[in-house]
Structure formats: structure tokens, C-alpha cells
C-alpha positions as CSV (number, residue, x, y, z in Angstrom):
1,M,-89.9,33.9,-41.2
2,Q,-89.9,30.9,-38.7
3,N,-86.8,29.3,-37.5
4,L,-84.4,32.3,-37.7
5,A,-80.8,31.4,-37.2
6,P,-78.8,33.1,-34.3
7,I,-75.9,35.4,-35.4
8,A,-72.6,34.9,-33.8
9,L,-70.6,38.2,-33.7
10,F,-66.9,38.1,-32.9
11,V,-65.1,41.1,-31.6
12,Y,-62.2,42.1,-29.9
13,N,-60.4,45.7,-29.4
14,R,-61.9,47.9,-32.4
15,P,-65.0,49.8,-30.6
16,Q,-65.5,51.9,-33.7
17,H,-65.5,49.2,-36.1
18,T,-67.9,47.0,-33.9
19,A,-70.2,49.9,-33.5
20,R,-70.3,50.0,-37.5
21,T,-70.8,46.3,-37.7
22,I,-73.7,46.2,-35.4
23,K,-75.3,49.4,-36.6
24,F,-75.6,47.6,-40.1
25,L,-76.9,44.6,-38.4
26,Q,-79.4,46.5,-36.7
27,Q,-80.7,47.9,-40.3
28,N,-81.3,44.6,-41.4
29,L,-85.1,43.5,-42.0
30,L,-84.8,40.5,-39.5
31,A,-82.8,42.0,-36.9
32,E,-85.6,42.7,-34.3
33,D,-86.5,38.9,-34.5
34,S,-83.1,37.8,-34.3
35,R,-80.9,36.7,-31.2
36,L,-77.5,38.4,-31.5
37,Y,-74.5,36.4,-29.5
38,I,-71.4,38.9,-29.1
39,F,-68.4,36.8,-28.3
40,S,-65.7,39.3,-26.9
41,D,-62.1,37.8,-26.7
42,G,-60.1,38.7,-23.7
43,P,-57.2,41.1,-24.0
44,K,-53.8,39.6,-25.2
45,T,-51.6,42.4,-23.6
46,Q,-52.2,44.9,-21.0
47,N,-52.4,47.5,-23.6
48,D,-55.4,46.0,-25.0
49,E,-57.4,46.1,-21.7
50,E,-58.8,49.4,-22.1
51,K,-60.3,48.9,-25.7
52,V,-61.4,45.5,-24.8
53,S,-63.5,47.0,-21.9
54,E,-64.7,49.8,-24.2
55,V,-66.0,47.3,-26.6
56,R,-67.8,45.7,-24.0
57,N,-69.2,48.5,-22.5
58,F,-70.6,49.6,-25.8
59,I,-72.1,46.0,-26.4
60,K,-74.1,46.6,-23.1
61,T,-76.0,49.4,-24.6
62,V,-76.8,47.6,-27.7
63,E,-80.7,47.0,-28.7
64,G,-82.8,46.1,-31.8
65,F,-82.6,42.5,-31.7
66,K,-84.8,40.1,-30.0
67,S,-82.1,39.5,-27.6
68,V,-78.4,40.3,-27.3
69,K,-76.0,38.2,-25.0
70,L,-72.6,39.0,-24.5
71,I,-70.0,36.2,-24.1
72,E,-66.8,37.3,-22.3
73,S,-63.6,35.6,-22.6
74,K,-61.1,36.0,-19.5
75,T,-58.2,34.9,-21.8
76,N,-57.5,35.4,-25.2
77,K,-58.2,32.9,-27.4
78,G,-57.4,34.3,-30.6
79,L,-59.9,34.7,-33.4
80,A,-59.6,31.2,-34.9
81,N,-60.5,29.4,-31.7
82,S,-62.8,31.9,-30.8
83,V,-64.8,31.6,-34.1
84,I,-64.6,27.6,-33.7
85,E,-65.8,27.6,-30.2
86,G,-68.6,30.1,-30.7
87,V,-69.7,28.4,-34.1
88,T,-69.7,24.9,-32.1
89,Q,-71.8,26.3,-29.4
90,L,-74.5,28.0,-31.3
91,N,-74.6,25.3,-33.6
92,Q,-75.2,22.7,-30.6
93,T,-78.2,24.8,-29.3
94,Y,-79.9,25.6,-32.5
95,G,-78.6,23.6,-35.1
96,Q,-77.6,26.8,-37.3
97,V,-75.9,29.9,-37.0
98,I,-74.9,33.2,-38.9
99,V,-71.4,34.5,-38.4
100,F,-70.0,37.7,-38.7
101,E,-66.7,39.4,-37.3
102,D,-66.3,42.9,-36.2
103,D,-65.1,44.5,-39.5
104,L,-68.2,43.7,-41.8
105,I,-71.2,46.0,-42.9
106,S,-74.0,44.4,-44.4
107,S,-76.8,45.1,-46.8
108,P,-80.6,45.1,-45.1
109,H,-81.2,42.0,-46.7
110,T,-78.2,40.1,-45.4
111,L,-80.1,38.4,-42.8
112,T,-82.9,37.4,-45.1
113,Y,-80.6,35.8,-47.5
114,F,-79.0,33.8,-44.9
115,N,-82.4,32.6,-43.3
116,E,-83.9,31.7,-46.5
117,A,-81.0,29.7,-47.7
118,L,-80.8,28.2,-44.2
119,N,-84.4,26.8,-44.5
120,R,-84.2,25.9,-48.3
121,Y,-81.2,24.0,-48.2
122,R,-81.2,22.5,-44.8
123,D,-81.8,19.0,-46.1
124,E,-79.4,19.2,-48.9
125,E,-76.4,17.5,-47.4
126,K,-73.9,18.5,-50.1
127,V,-74.5,22.2,-49.4
128,M,-72.4,23.0,-46.3
129,H,-71.8,26.7,-46.4
130,I,-73.8,29.9,-47.3
131,G,-71.5,33.0,-48.0
132,A,-72.6,36.4,-48.3
133,Y,-69.3,37.9,-49.8
134,M,-68.3,37.1,-53.5
135,Y,-65.1,38.3,-55.5
136,V,-65.8,40.3,-58.5
137,L,-66.6,37.8,-61.3
138,D,-66.1,38.0,-64.9
139,D,-69.3,36.3,-65.6
140,K,-72.2,38.8,-65.9
141,N,-74.7,36.2,-66.6
142,L,-74.8,34.5,-63.2
143,P,-78.1,34.2,-61.2
144,E,-78.7,36.1,-58.1
145,S,-77.2,33.1,-56.1
146,F,-75.2,30.2,-57.2
147,F,-73.2,27.1,-56.1
148,Y,-69.3,27.2,-55.8
149,R,-67.0,25.1,-54.2
150,A,-64.9,27.6,-52.5
151,A,-66.0,29.1,-49.1
152,T,-65.6,32.9,-48.4
153,S,-65.8,34.0,-44.6
154,W,-66.9,37.5,-44.6
155,G,-70.0,36.9,-43.2
156,W,-71.3,33.2,-43.5
157,A,-73.9,30.5,-42.4
158,T,-73.8,27.1,-41.8
159,W,-75.6,24.0,-40.0
160,S,-74.6,21.8,-37.2
161,T,-74.9,18.9,-39.7
162,A,-72.4,20.5,-41.9
163,W,-70.3,21.7,-39.3
164,Q,-70.0,18.6,-37.7
165,N,-67.4,17.6,-40.6
166,F,-65.2,20.6,-39.8
167,E,-61.5,19.1,-39.2
168,P,-59.3,21.6,-37.3
169,N,-56.3,19.4,-37.4
170,I,-54.0,20.7,-40.3
171,D,-51.9,17.5,-40.7
172,K,-55.0,15.3,-41.2
173,L,-56.6,17.7,-43.7
174,M,-53.4,18.0,-45.8
175,S,-52.8,14.2,-45.8
176,K,-55.9,13.7,-47.6
177,F,-54.7,15.8,-50.6
178,D,-52.9,14.4,-53.9
179,A,-51.6,16.4,-56.6
180,K,-54.8,16.4,-58.6
181,S,-57.1,17.7,-55.7
182,K,-54.5,20.3,-54.6
183,R,-55.1,21.7,-58.0
184,E,-58.6,21.8,-57.7
185,F,-58.8,22.9,-54.0
186,A,-56.6,26.0,-55.6
187,I,-59.2,26.7,-58.3
188,D,-57.0,25.2,-60.9
189,D,-53.9,26.9,-59.4
190,T,-55.5,30.3,-59.7
191,M,-56.0,31.1,-55.9
192,N,-53.2,30.5,-52.9
193,F,-55.5,28.4,-50.8
194,W,-53.0,25.5,-50.8
195,K,-50.3,28.3,-49.6
196,Q,-52.6,29.0,-46.9
197,M,-52.6,25.5,-45.7
198,K,-49.1,25.3,-45.9
199,D,-48.6,28.6,-43.9
200,F,-51.0,27.8,-41.3
201,R,-48.8,24.6,-40.7
202,S,-45.8,26.3,-40.4
203,G,-47.1,29.1,-37.8
204,K,-47.7,32.1,-40.4
205,N,-51.1,32.2,-40.3
206,N,-54.2,31.1,-37.8
207,S,-57.1,30.7,-39.9
208,W,-59.9,28.9,-39.4
209,A,-61.4,30.0,-42.7
210,I,-59.0,27.7,-44.9
211,R,-59.4,24.9,-42.6
212,W,-63.2,24.9,-42.9
213,Y,-62.7,25.5,-46.7
214,A,-60.9,22.3,-46.9
215,S,-63.0,20.5,-44.8
216,I,-65.8,21.4,-47.3
217,F,-63.7,20.5,-50.2
218,L,-62.7,17.1,-48.8
219,K,-66.2,16.4,-48.2
220,G,-67.4,17.2,-51.6
221,G,-69.6,19.9,-50.3
222,L,-70.9,23.2,-52.1
223,T,-71.2,26.6,-51.1
224,L,-73.7,28.9,-51.7
225,N,-72.9,32.4,-52.8
226,P,-74.5,35.8,-53.9
227,A,-73.5,37.1,-57.5
228,H,-73.1,40.6,-56.0
229,S,-71.7,40.9,-52.2
230,L,-74.0,41.5,-49.7
231,V,-71.4,42.5,-47.2
232,N,-68.2,44.8,-47.4
233,N,-65.2,44.7,-44.9
234,I,-64.1,47.5,-43.5
235,G,-61.2,45.9,-41.9
């Protein structure tokens, strides 16, 4: 398969989680042809320094990919800022990116799923996000993959053309919603997505994901999802 997307992996201070995530990525069919970029956030406190160093030392031994590049931050950016900066950087270079965090184990077919979808829907402006995780659904008759409006964050991919619509400013995002769109955003009030927006504004969470979903929603975008998850969270 040509034009494989780079993989962005975001890690911090969990060496065992990081090792498991990478082990399962290495078992993917396209791993040896994929570029892996590992973004390592800097320690928040002195107590984190040893674990951050342990993670970085392990990463320097990683093989099984076309290339492995470790990007070390001297300061603690936090997960949200790390993800936003890393995804932006790789999108600018490659025009597409596959995103993992350090607590995800993947099926051997996950990279194939992402790359096939990235190539297939590249020119479909309405398709903005490809997810690898899906909640357990009541509908047993779904196809292998389907379009939806909500975006999941446990393993995902996107293109630079979609990512340019990402709006990080929570006030700008929230100002564009009315009562009807709030209900639709929260999947007819069955999910707590609007509460997550309010919690972010009040400093109760630091989620990049809810802002990305809101950006997709306001653009009228769609997300591609598997009927059965290709990743599990071990967080």
C-alpha cells in the first residue's frame, strides 16, 4: 500500500503502558512500512523525572517500523497541548496522521484500516475523522464500518485538510451552539458531550478531544467508525 500515514504516539511517564502499546503496534501488518513519531512530554514534577527517563530510554530501543523518531519536550505541555502540536506538525509534513496514546492496544489490522480509509476518503471533504474504537452498540446489523457524527479518541486518524478546521478556543466553539445544536451534539441528550465542553471552560478537564469533536460537528463533518473496536484502552 502506497502513501502510508505516519503514526503519532503520545507518551509520558508510564513505561509498561508504553511498551504494551508499542508491542501491539509492532504486530500490525503495516508496521514495518510505517514511520513512528513518539512525542514524549516533559516531567511535570521532580517525582516524574525517573519514569519519563525510563520511557525515553525504552523508546530508544524500539525497532520494527520503517523509522522511529523520538521528540522530547523539555517542559510539561500536558496531553492536550502535546496532541494538538504533534498532530499539527505531522499534518503539515505529511498531510495525514494516525494518532495513538500510550494506553491503547491495537488489532493487527488497525493500521491497515486507517490507511485504507485515509486513502479512500481523502477527497471527501465531509469525512473529517477516522476512529478505531466504537462503543458497544445495540444495532447488530451495522456494516464493518459506518459513518457517524460523534468522534472517538482511542486511536484515530485525520488529514491536514480536516485538521485545519480544528478550533481550540472553547469560547468561540460554544458561542456557535444554540439549544437545538446542543441536543444534537449530545446525541439527543444521551451523552454528556455538552457537559464536557462546560467542564473544559471551567478548568475541570483539559480535553483536546471534545474540542475536536465540536469542530467536526460545527463543520457538519462525519466520522468513520468500525462496528467492532480495533483498539482497547488499558489505561
